N, C-alpha and C positions, 0 to 999 in steps of 0.2 A: 499641430496640437489638436487633441480630441477633448471636447468638453461635454459632459453629460450630467444630468441631475438624477438623484435617487430620492424618491419621496417615500418615506415610511410613516407618514402621518396616520394611516389607518391602523398602525400598531402603536401609536403614541410617540413615535420618534420624529426628529426634525427632518426637513428637506436639506439634502447636502449636494453641493456641486463639487465634482471631482475632475481635475485636469490631469490628463496623461500626455506626456510628450514621448516622442520616439526614444529619447535618451533614457527617460525613466523606465520605459518598458524594457529596453534592451539591457540596461545596466543596473536598474533598481537602486541607484545611489551607491552602488558597491564600491566604486573607486577602481582605478586601473589595476592596483595590486590584487585586489580580490577578484576582479574579472579575469586576470591572468591565472589565478588559482582555479577558477571554474574551467577555463580552457585546459589547464593541466590535468584536472580530474577527468575530463572527458577523453582527452587524448591518451592518457595512461590507461584508463579502463578499456578503451577500444583496442589499444596495442596489446594489452595483457590478454584480453579475450581472444583476439586474433591469434596470438601465440599459443593459447590453449588449444585452439582448433588445429593449428599447423603441427603441433607436437603430440597429437592424440595417440599416435601409434606407440609412444613411449609410456604414456600414463593411462592409456585407455583401459587397461586391465582393471584399474581401480575406479576410474572416473566416468566410464561410459554408462549412459542410461539406456537400458534395453527397450525393445518395442513391445514386450509382453507384459500385460497388466491391465487392471480395471481402468486406470486413469491414464493410459498411454495412448497418445494420438499421433505420435511422430512415426516416420517411415523407416528411419535408420538409427542405429545406436549413436548417441550424441553426448559429448562431454557435459556433465552437469555441475561443473565447478566455476561457472561464470561469476559467482559471488567473490571468488578470489580476485578476479580482475577489478570488480567494483571497489573492494576494500583497498587494493593497491592504488587505485585512482585517488581515493580519499586520503591515503597516507601521503602520496606525492603532493596533492593539493595543499595539504597542511603546511608544507614548506614555503608556499607562496602567499599565504593568507596574512592579513593584518594580525598582529599578536593577540588581540582580544578574541578574534574569531578562531584563530589557530588553537588557542587554549581551550575554548569551548569544544571544538571538534575533537581535540585530543582527549579530553575528558570523556566525551560520548563514545569514542572508539575504545577507550579503555573499559568502559562499562559494558560495551558490546561483546567483550571476549566470550562470556558464557554462551550467549545466543549464537554467535558466529561459529565457534568451534564445535558446539553440539550438533549444529546442522551440517558442518563440513565433515565431521566424523560419520554422520549418517550417510552423507553422499558417497563416501569411499568404502564404508563397511556394510551399510544397510542393516545395522544391528542395534541402533539406538532407539529406544522405545519412544512412543509418542509422549508419554508422561514425562520422561526425562527431558525431552526437548522443550516441552511446555514449561517445566520448572526452570530450565536454563534461561529461557526468554524472560520469565518472570524475575529471575535473579538479576538479569541485565536491567530490567526496569527498576528494581530496588536499588541497584548501584547508581543508576542515573538520578534517582530520587535523592540519594545521599551525596553524590559527588557534584552534581550539576544543579541541584535544587529544582529538578523537574518533578515537582510534587503537585498532584491534583488536590487542591484545597477548596475548590468551589465548583458547583454546577449550576449556580443560581437557583437552587431548590432549597428552601429554608431548612428543613430537617436534615437533608443530606449535607448541606454546608456546615451545619453545627457539628455533625459527625466527623466530617473531613478536617475540621479544625483540630481534632485529636490526632497527633502525629502517627500512632500505630495504624489508625484507620486510613489515613492518607497514604501511608506506605503500602498497605495491603491493596488498596483500591488502585493505586498507580501501577503496582507490579502486575496486578490482574489485567488492567487495561492494556498495558504494554505487551504482555504475553498474548492477549487476545488479538491485537492488531498484527503482531508478528506472525501468528499462525494464520490470520486471515489472508495476509499477502501470500503465504505458502499455499493456501487453498486456491486462490485465483491464478496461481502460476501454472496454468494448464494448457495454454496455446501460445504460439509464437507471438511475442510482443505484448501479450495480455497484461502480465504483471508490470512490465516496464511502462506501458502506457498509463495504467491506473496510478502507478507511483508518480509519474510526471504530472498528471492532472492534480493529484493531491498535493504534491510539493509546490506546484505553481499557485494553487489556492492559498496554502499556508504562507508562502512567500509574499504574496500580495497582501494578505492580512497583516503580516508583520511590517511590510514596507508602508502600508497605509497608516500604520500606527507609529511610524518613525523608528521601528526596531530594526535597524540596518544589520546588526550582527546576525539575527535569526534569519532575516531575508537573504543575507549572503550565504548562510549555512544551507538554506533551501536550494539556492542556485548551484552550489558546489555539489551537493548530493544529487540534484537533478542532472547535472552535467555528467557525473559518473554513471548514472542510470542510462543516460542517452548514449554514452560510449559503449556500454554493454548492449543496448538496444539495437545499435547499428549492426551488430553481429548476430543478434537473436531474431530480428524481424527484417524481412518476412520469411527467410529461409530456415530459421531455427538451427543455425550452426553450433550454438552453444546455449545451454540452459542456466538459469540462476542457481538451481539446486536449492536444497534446504538451507545451506549456509548463507547464500545470497538473499533468499527470501526472508530468512529470520533477521539478518542484520539490517536489511532495508526496512522491513516492517517495524523493527525496534526503533530505528532512527525516525521513521515517519511518526510513530506514536509519541516519542519523546519530544520531537519538534512541535507536534500539536499541543502537548502539555506546556511547553515553553511559551508558545504564542499566548496561551491563556494566562499563564503565571506572570509573564512580563508585561502584558498589555491588558490591564483590568477593564478598559473600556470595550474590549472585544468579548463577546459572550463565549463561554467555553463550548457552547453548542455549535458555534461557527466552525471551530476546529474539528469537531466531530463530523460535521457535514462534509468536510474535505475528505474524510476517510469513510464516508457513509456506505459506499458500495461494498468494499471488502468486509466491513463490519456486518452489514446485512447478510452477506453471503455466509459468513461463518455462523451467525445467529440462526439462520434458517437451516443450515446444515446440521447444527446440534439438535434443533427441534425435530427435524425430519428423522434423524437417526435415533433419537430418544423414543419417538412414537413407534419406530420399527424395532425397538429393543436392541439397538446396536450401539456399540461404543462410539463416542464422539469422534474418535480417530479412525473409524472404519471407512475404508475407501469405497466410493461408488461413482456412478456416472450420472448422478442426479443433480449436479450443480447447474446453475442457470447457464453458465457458458457451455457446459456439455450439451445441454438441451438445445441451445441456440445452434450449435454445430450440427446436431442430428436432425432437428426439425426445420431449420431455416437454411443454413449454408449448404448442406448436402442436397437439398431439394431445389434451391434457387440457383446454385452455381455448380451444377454437375459437371460442366466441361472443364473446370479448373483441375489442375493436378492436386493430389492429396496434400502436398506441402502448402500450396497456395490456399486451398480450402481451410487448412489449419489456421493460416494467418488471417483469413477473411473473418474469422470469429471476432478477432480483437477490436477492430473499429466499431463494431456494433456495441460491444461492452464498454468501450471508451465513451461512447455517447451516453450510455446509462450512468457511468461514473461522473461525467462532467456536469450533469444536471444538479445534483445536490451540492457539488463543490461550488458551482456558480451561485447558487442560492445562499450558501454560507457567506460568500463575499458581499452580496447585495444586502443581506439582512444581518450583518455582523454584530449589530448592537442590540438587537431585539430577541431576547431569549424566547418569548412567547411565539413570535413569528417563526423562529427556527424550529422549535419543537413541533408546531403545527405542520410546517413544511416537511420535517422528517417523517412524521406520521403519514403524510400524504405519499411520500416515496416508499414507505413500507407497504402501503396499500397497493401502489402501482407495481411494486416488485411482486407481491403476492398474486396479483391479477395476471401479470405477465407469466409468472411461473405456472399458475393454474391453466392458463391457455396452452402453454407448451406441453405440460405433462398430462393434461386432460383428466385430472382427478382432483377432488376436494380433500384437503388434509384432514378436515374435521369430520368426515364420514368414517364410519367403522369399516365399511367394505371397500378397502383400498387395494387389496391383494392383486386382482386381475389387472388393474391399471398399472401398478408398479411393475408387474411382470412384463407388460408390454413395453414399458420404458427401458427395461434391461435388454431388450432384443436389439442387437447392433443394427 
């Protein structure tokens, strides 16, 4: 047994002692039936993704992601429909789950239909606009608000809480938040294992938040989704034999966002900012991307190689690990970013009940992100003369 104390007295909170046993870490109070469901999700997702790789010659005409493009870092055409395997894993897992959790997962998968199929259609046709996909992910968020009561009604900010008490405002804010996180996962899906690792970290944080509050159904849901992600990840990392694609990124980003909302809704003792901290890295990445593109007068969906993970690849991995093969250099980016994502997720767990501490910590991570980005890109966003620096960044 591991025992440790968390003191939040400096923020006005009590000192708490938390006991963790090997059983609670491994099973999270899920029960044998739900644990079998998690195993089934991982095994089915792994098998489906492996089958996608082995049958690529039959579907590759529609599903292979080529190597030419601004945001392409892989060396060979690769199937980009790994999201099909993940969804299949979740559908299989539903048959093993406790009825209450199975119902919740079923409702969330039903609401995910617009997000998943808009992304999958883009994966096989390359003709679905960014706006259409954003609206589809927002539609899934709205459906989850309606069907699963995944409704953002509080942020522990007085004026905003009063506004979110009005159902239309809660609906619009929830749909926008879900669409934003879904697209954030799509943005960070740039290197082998990157999105899968970020998702596993966020789901682990949310699952522990739910478990610590006694919300076993949501903790179980986190474990099952994480197992499906892990099944995909075993085929995706480190060799990149299959990619999530837009369909997979959107459905998993949607599920991550909705689970974060459910943790806040179902456990009022947990600050909603703790759930946000679990998703902080992808949210920061999409926020900075929109700001960067707006300052350059580009559309928010305009592709570029200026994401933090792209800069880490070019400024750190290529220089420090030149002896590695291109595929392994691709994979080497991910552990660096996982470490960045783990920081705020861990702080969300430790400070779960103190909104003030969480807000201040989030601001600190925003500052650290900006400083790291500035160091890598070697230019200041708020200067007017940024052209030469940006042109240097675009040089492969």
